[in-house]
NUROGU-635061 format. One line per 2 residues: number of its first residue (from 1); their letters; for each residue x, y, z of N, C-alpha, C. Coordinates in steps of 0.02 Angstrom, whole numbers, padded with zeros to 5 digits. Atoms other than C-alpha are relative to their C-alpha. Example, Ala and Ser with C-alpha at 12.3 -4.5 7.8 and 13.67 -1.06 7.14 Angstrom:
<nodes>
1	AS	00045:-00059:00000:00615:-00225:00390:00045:00060:00000 | -00042:-00059:-00003:00684:-00053:00357:-00039:00055:00037
</nodes>
This chain:
<nodes>
1	MT	-00070:00017:-00010:00312:00676:-00288:00036:-00005:-00069 | -00046:-00008:00059:00450:00709:-00426:00037:-00060:-00002
3	AS	-00033:00059:-00002:00534:00554:-00482:00077:00020:00019 | -00071:-00005:-00022:00723:00531:-00420:00023:-00069:-00012
5	PL	-00026:00078:00016:00839:00390:-00498:00025:-00031:00064 | -00018:00043:-00066:00896:00345:-00319:-00064:-00014:00024
7	LT	00071:00023:-00028:00717:00338:-00255:-00027:-00055:-00044 | 00015:00057:00037:00662:00240:-00399:00036:-00056:00002
9	AF	-00039:00042:-00008:00811:00132:-00384:-00011:-00047:00056 | -00002:00030:-00066:00799:00108:-00198:-00069:-00036:00020
11	LP	00069:00002:-00038:00613:00112:-00161:-00019:-00091:-00009 | 00010:00068:-00006:00584:-00063:-00245:00035:-00058:00023
13	LA	-00040:00061:-00043:00720:-00148:-00169:-00014:-00009:00072 | 00005:-00019:-00063:00682:-00082:-00008:-00070:-00046:00022
15	LG	00068:00024:-00012:00498:-00143:-00020:00006:-00076:-00012 | -00013:00071:00017:00555:-00314:-00093:00029:-00026:00068
17	II	-00048:00030:-00063:00685:-00340:00063:-00059:-00003:00057 | 00054:-00007:-00048:00527:-00289:00179:-00032:-00058:-00005
19	ML	00037:00059:00005:00424:-00421:00102:00023:-00059:00011 | -00040:00070:-00012:00548:-00553:00108:00002:-00021:00077
21	GL	-00004:00018:-00075:00563:-00534:00296:-00069:-00001:00027 | 00073:00024:-00030:00375:-00536:00315:-00012:-00074:-00017
23	GL	00014:00071:00022:00377:-00701:00222:00030:-00049:00046 | -00033:00055:-00049:00498:-00776:00347:-00042:-00026:00056
25	SL	00050:00023:-00052:00361:-00768:00471:-00070:-00032:-00012 | 00060:00033:00014:00222:-00840:00377:00012:-00078:-00032
27	TL	00026:00079:00011:00154:-01018:00335:-00055:-00007:-00044 | 00061:00005:00023:00033:-01086:00222:-00055:-00004:00026
29	AD	00064:00010:-00035:-00072:-01117:00354:-00033:00067:00028 | 00006:-00061:-00014:-00083:-00937:00391:-00052:00029:-00048
31	FA	00031:-00025:00046:-00153:-00900:00221:-00080:-00047:00001 | 00055:00055:-00005:-00270:-01067:00239:-00046:00027:00050
33	RV	00049:-00029:-00053:-00356:-00977:00398:-00037:00043:-00034 | 00032:-00045:00042:-00390:-00840:00294:-00052:-00016:-00039
35	VK	00047:00021:00049:-00474:-00922:00160:-00058:-00038:00040 | 00059:00034:-00057:-00578:-01028:00308:-00037:00033:00018
37	YP	00041:-00053:-00044:-00632:-00883:00390:00000:00071:-00049 | 00011:-00055:00054:-00681:-00753:00239:-00022:00061:00026
39	KP	00028:-00056:-00019:-00770:-00628:00352:00040:00058:00006 | -00046:-00068:00007:-00621:-00516:00385:00015:00018:-00067
41	VV	-00034:-00033:00072:-00557:-00513:00207:-00075:00036:-00022 | 00056:-00034:00013:-00744:-00461:00162:-00001:00069:00032
43	IG	00001:-00049:-00040:-00753:-00338:00291:00059:00063:-00013 | -00061:-00041:00023:-00579:-00260:00260:-00009:00024:-00076
45	LA	00002:-00031:00066:-00614:-00247:00067:-00054:00044:00000 | 00054:-00052:00012:-00788:-00154:00099:00025:00055:00035
47	CQ	-00021:-00062:-00026:-00696:-00040:00212:00053:00036:-00052 | -00043:-00035:00051:-00556:-00005:00079:-00037:00016:-00055
49	IL	00035:-00007:00074:-00672:-00011:-00074:-00053:00052:00004 | 00063:-00051:-00023:-00836:00083:-00004:00007:00045:00041
51	LL	00002:-00052:-00049:-00814:00161:00157:00067:00057:-00007 | -00060:-00047:00001:-00630:00244:00136:-00016:00047:-00060
53	PL	00017:-00057:00043:-00679:00326:-00028:-00057:00042:00018 | 00057:-00051:-00028:-00845:00400:00041:00018:00041:00043
55	VC	-00021:-00045:-00044:-00758:00461:00192:00058:00055:-00024 | -00051:-00050:00034:-00629:00539:00088:-00033:00051:-00029
57	FL	00036:-00041:00047:-00748:00618:-00027:-00046:00054:00042 | 00016:-00053:-00063:-00838:00695:00130:00044:00047:00018
59	IA	-00042:-00031:-00025:-00681:00758:00197:00015:00062:-00062 | -00005:-00038:00044:-00628:00833:00039:-00048:00068:-00021
61	NG	00054:-00051:00007:-00793:00929:00015:-00001:00035:00061 | -00026:-00045:-00067:-00785:00985:00202:00044:00040:00002
63	FG	-00063:-00047:-00014:-00626:01048:00196:00007:00056:-00059 | 00009:-00046:00063:-00670:01142:00022:00077:-00004:-00032
65	LE	-00063:-00011:00028:-00504:01094:-00050:00012:00005:-00065 | 00015:-00016:00064:-00470:01153:-00213:00021:-00066:-00047
67	SA	00028:00062:00032:-00508:01032:-00355:00068:-00051:-00012 | -00057:00037:00002:-00323:00970:-00383:00015:-00054:00056
69	LA	-00024:00031:-00062:-00297:00922:-00205:-00047:-00047:00011 | 00056:00048:-00028:-00469:00844:-00180:00010:-00054:-00051
71	VG	-00008:00071:00044:-00439:00727:-00337:00074:-00029:00026 | -00050:00044:-00035:-00269:00690:-00261:-00014:-00033:00060
73	LM	00016:00032:-00060:-00344:00650:-00092:-00051:-00074:-00022 | 00044:00053:00025:-00477:00533:-00180:00045:-00052:-00044
75	LL	-00041:00047:00034:-00333:00454:-00285:00029:-00043:00053 | -00021:00039:-00050:-00254:00400:-00125:-00047:-00042:00038
77	AA	00062:00040:-00030:-00421:00332:-00055:00001:-00063:-00052 | 00007:00049:00039:-00429:00229:-00209:00041:-00054:-00008
79	SP	-00059:00047:-00003:-00268:00150:-00195:-00010:-00044:00043 | -00009:00054:-00040:-00247:-00013:-00137:00055:00002:00062
81	GG	-00065:-00005:-00039:-00148:-00056:00022:00060:-00031:-00025 | -00064:00034:00037:00023:-00095:-00004:00054:-00018:00052
83	TT	-00039:00027:-00034:00181:-00149:00067:00014:00028:00078 | -00016:-00044:-00071:00201:-00013:00220:-00066:-00038:00044
85	AN	00051:00024:-00042:00028:-00075:00281:00013:-00070:00026 | -00022:00067:-00021:00094:-00257:00287:00039:-00004:00053
87	LF	-00071:-00010:-00070:00248:-00200:00379:-00032:00023:00072 | 00044:-00019:-00063:00142:-00101:00509:-00031:-00057:00026
89	SH	00039:00056:-00028:00035:-00248:00531:00047:-00055:00040 | -00051:00057:-00029:00185:-00370:00564:00044:00041:00060
91	LA	-00032:-00032:-00065:00274:-00230:00683:-00054:00007:00058 | 00050:00007:-00050:00108:-00226:00782:-00013:-00076:00003
93	HG	00020:00070:-00023:00092:-00410:00789:-00068:-00011:-00019 | 00062:00017:00025:-00053:-00409:00683:-00017:-00065:-00037
95	DV	-00012:00063:00047:-00118:-00537:00550:00022:00030:-00065 | -00037:-00024:00068:00001:-00510:00412:-00033:-00043:-00064
97	AL	00027:00039:00063:-00074:-00653:00304:-00071:00030:-00026 | 00046:-00033:00022:-00237:-00553:00303:00003:00057:-00034
99	NI	-00006:-00059:00034:-00166:-00410:00266:00039:-00004:-00071 | -00029:00006:00080:-00057:-00464:00118:-00061:-00039:-00044
101	TL	00054:00016:00041:-00219:-00554:00065:-00039:00053:-00014 | 00039:-00071:00031:-00316:-00385:00058:00046:00026:-00048
103	TA	-00044:-00036:00047:-00170:-00314:-00033:-00010:-00031:-00070 | -00013:00033:00040:-00165:-00443:-00151:-00072:00012:-00047
105	VN	00072:-00002:00028:-00368:-00451:-00182:-00008:00076:-00022 | 00015:-00060:00014:-00382:-00268:-00187:00040:00026:-00043
107	SL	-00048:-00017:00057:-00240:-00244:-00306:-00035:-00014:-00060 | 00021:00045:00064:-00335:-00354:-00431:-00064:00055:-00012
109	IA	00057:-00049:00003:-00499:-00246:-00388:00009:00061:-00035 | -00023:-00088:00020:-00412:-00089:-00403:00006:00019:-00067
111	IL	-00016:-00003:00064:-00383:-00113:-00597:-00069:00021:-00017 | 00070:-00023:00028:-00581:-00081:-00612:-00011:00072:00043
113	TM	00020:-00037:-00035:-00605:00026:-00457:00013:00066:00015 | -00040:-00046:-00012:-00467:00136:-00444:-00019:00048:-00068
115	PL	00026:-00035:00053:-00497:00216:-00633:-00076:00025:00011 | 00067:-00007:-00027:-00681:00225:-00581:-00005:00060:00048
117	LV	-00002:-00053:-00062:-00652:00331:-00426:00027:00050:-00031 | -00037:-00070:00007:-00525:00443:-00492:-00056:00045:-00072
119	NL	00031:-00048:00040:-00631:00489:-00656:-00063:00013:00030 | 00057:-00031:-00025:-00781:00514:-00557:00019:00059:00042
121	SL	-00028:-00055:-00060:-00685:00632:-00431:00025:00044:-00064 | -00013:-00056:00045:-00616:00716:-00595:-00061:00035:-00029
123	GW	00072:-00031:00021:-00799:00752:-00652:-00024:00033:00044 | 00035:-00035:-00060:-00860:00814:-00484:00042:00051:00020
125	FM	-00033:-00042:-00037:-00718:00912:-00427:00031:00044:-00039 | -00050:-00032:00048:-00631:00973:-00584:-00046:00029:-00070
127	AS	00052:-00014:00061:-00788:00960:-00717:00045:-00013:-00059 | -00049:00017:00054:-00655:00884:-00826:-00034:-00058:-00055
129	DQ	00017:00061:00037:-00675:00756:-00970:00056:-00033:-00013 | -00065:00033:00007:-00504:00690:-00947:-00030:-00069:00033
131	AI	00007:00053:-00034:-00500:00507:-00903:00062:-00042:00014 | -00067:00042:-00013:-00374:00395:-00823:-00014:-00072:-00027
133	PL	00002:00068:00024:-00351:00223:-00901:00014:-00057:00049 | -00025:00054:-00035:-00332:00056:-00835:00069:-00002:00010
135	QF	-00081:-00009:-00008:-00162:00041:-00754:00027:-00082:00020 | -00016:00067:-00023:-00141:-00152:-00763:00073:-00012:00007
137	GK	-00065:00016:-00002:00045:-00142:-00775:00026:00016:00062 | -00012:-00020:-00061:00050:-00052:-00608:-00024:-00052:00050
139	VM	00030:00048:-00040:-00054:-00182:-00527:00049:-00068:00004 | -00050:00053:-00003:00081:-00321:-00587:00052:00015:00042
141	QV	-00044:-00025:-00038:00201:-00210:-00512:-00001:-00019:00080 | 00020:00007:-00060:00120:-00218:-00345:00024:-00083:00024
143	FA	-00013:00067:-00019:00122:-00415:-00360:00072:-00019:00000 | -00062:00016:00010:00292:-00422:-00409:00036:00013:00069
145	IV	-00027:-00032:-00057:00343:-00315:-00263:-00022:-00029:00064 | 00023:00021:-00066:00242:-00391:-00132:-00006:-00084:-00003
147	LL	00008:00075:00006:00194:-00581:-00186:00067:-00038:-00010 | -00050:00039:00022:00357:-00642:-00250:00052:-00003:00059
149	PV	-00028:00001:-00053:00459:-00592:-00107:-00022:-00037:00066 | 00032:00046:-00043:00342:-00660:00014:-00003:-00078:-00008
151	AL	-00003:00074:00003:00329:-00828:-00063:00076:-00034:00007 | -00073:00030:-00016:00527:-00833:-00058:00012:-00002:00056
153	GM	00003:-00009:-00079:00515:-00793:00124:-00023:-00065:00027 | 00042:00048:-00020:00397:-00924:00145:00028:-00063:-00020
155	LI	-00035:00060:00031:00498:-01054:00043:00049:-00018:00051 | -00053:00003:-00051:00646:-01011:00155:-00014:-00033:00073
157	RR	00044:00028:-00068:00534:-01040:00313:-00007:-00079:-00007 | 00019:00067:00004:00494:-01214:00238:00053:-00043:00008
159	FA	-00065:00041:00003:00661:-01279:00197:00052:00019:00046 | -00050:-00013:-00059:00758:-01196:00338:-00033:00036:00034
161	PG	00032:-00044:-00047:00655:-01147:00474:00045:00018:00050 | -00037:-00028:-00043:00799:-01133:00586:00030:00070:-00011
163	FA	-00028:-00058:00041:00879:-00996:00475:-00059:00045:00009 | 00056:-00046:-00004:00713:-00912:00459:-00015:00017:00074
165	GR	00014:-00022:-00072:00679:-00907:00651:00057:00050:00021 | -00046:-00047:-00017:00840:-00836:00683:00009:00063:-00039
167	ME	-00008:-00059:00036:00826:-00703:00541:-00061:00052:00003 | 00072:-00030:-00004:00639:-00649:00588:00015:00073:00034
169	KP	00010:-00072:-00042:00687:-00511:00719:00053:00039:-00033 | -00050:-00045:00045:00851:-00447:00615:-00041:00024:-00057
171	MK	00047:-00015:00059:00732:-00440:00463:-00059:00056:00013 | 00041:-00040:-00013:00607:-00348:00555:00019:00073:00007
173	LV	-00029:-00051:-00011:00732:-00221:00618:00025:00034:-00069 | -00020:-00039:00069:00802:-00193:00440:-00047:00022:-00031
175	AA	00056:-00036:00031:00629:-00176:00369:-00019:00070:00017 | 00005:-00069:-00028:00598:-00036:00487:00046:00045:-00019
177	LF	-00066:-00039:00027:00760:00040:00441:-00005:00029:-00075 | 00013:-00021:00069:00725:00030:00264:-00061:00041:-00004
179	LA	00056:-00046:00003:00545:00107:00284:00008:00068:00022 | -00021:-00067:-00028:00618:00246:00384:00052:00033:-00046
181	FT	-00046:-00035:00049:00756:00287:00261:-00038:00028:-00068 | 00031:-00009:00049:00637:00286:00126:-00041:00065:00005
183	IV	00040:-00042:-00025:00514:00397:00205:00051:00067:-00002 | -00035:-00065:00000:00662:00526:00251:00039:00019:-00065
185	LA	-00010:-00018:00077:00724:00507:00066:-00043:00049:-00042 | 00059:-00036:00033:00564:00550:00002:-00015:00075:00024
187	LT	00016:-00074:-00032:00527:00705:00115:00057:00043:-00006 | -00051:-00045:00026:00705:00764:00090:-00002:00027:-00064
189	KD	00013:-00023:00076:00686:00769:-00093:-00053:00044:-00018 | 00050:-00030:00008:00525:00849:-00088:-00031:00044:00050
191	WQ	00013:-00048:-00070:00531:00957:00073:-00035:00053:-00022 | 00025:-00055:00016:00481:01116:-00017:-00075:-00014:-00035
193	TV	00079:00023:00017:00315:01040:-00094:-00027:-00021:00071 | 00028:00017:-00065:00289:00968:00079:-00021:00054:00050
195	AE	00010:-00067:-00042:00304:01125:00173:-00042:00051:-00039 | 00044:-00054:00024:00200:01227:00047:-00069:-00036:00003
197	YA	00079:00013:00001:00050:01114:00039:-00023:-00040:00072 | 00018:00026:-00063:00049:01034:00208:-00051:00041:00039
199	PV	00036:-00041:-00033:-00038:01175:00299:-00063:00006:-00057 | 00052:-00006:00037:-00167:01176:00146:-00033:-00068:00013
201	VG	00049:00072:-00008:-00211:00984:00143:00031:-00052:00047 | -00037:00042:-00045:-00107:00910:00283:-00058:-00030:00044
203	LA	00037:00018:-00046:-00250:00904:00410:-00067:-00047:-00042 | 00052:00042:00037:-00384:00832:00277:00035:-00068:-00014
</nodes>
């Protein structure tokens, strides 16, 4: 997707507001429970780091995707979960603290696994000697967009629980609207690309 000044400026703001809203519904006890029972974290990380790339590799080969599209699909599989996953968990009344923990831990691990998987994909699908370097700055961006607003939301809940309780439902609605608007904005801007490649790679 090509860069757009509007999308570039709007997206971090929208994601930050979404994560602030999630923080209003969380307490330290939620994260303490995740640490106390680490099995779901281990299973989630194993699925994200090992199972998902493996399934993606089999799909890319099975569909016979052209090299660039196969590498792009592997890039998606290698990427850590992000803000939208946390929001979907919240909207579905899932374990948001677990989801945010997975995002944070997997973002750190992705400093190593993401370049490794993408470079292996380049060598397999494109026989290319190009290499993707470590993207430490991108990981720090994920932390800034995800963890800082969540921490702020939790602080608000800690010191103003009545306000946090009143704002939880409105913020959930605002977050869903922000997400929908972001998706519509991105699709509108690159609709020609989506229409061109959806028949080729959409099912995969």
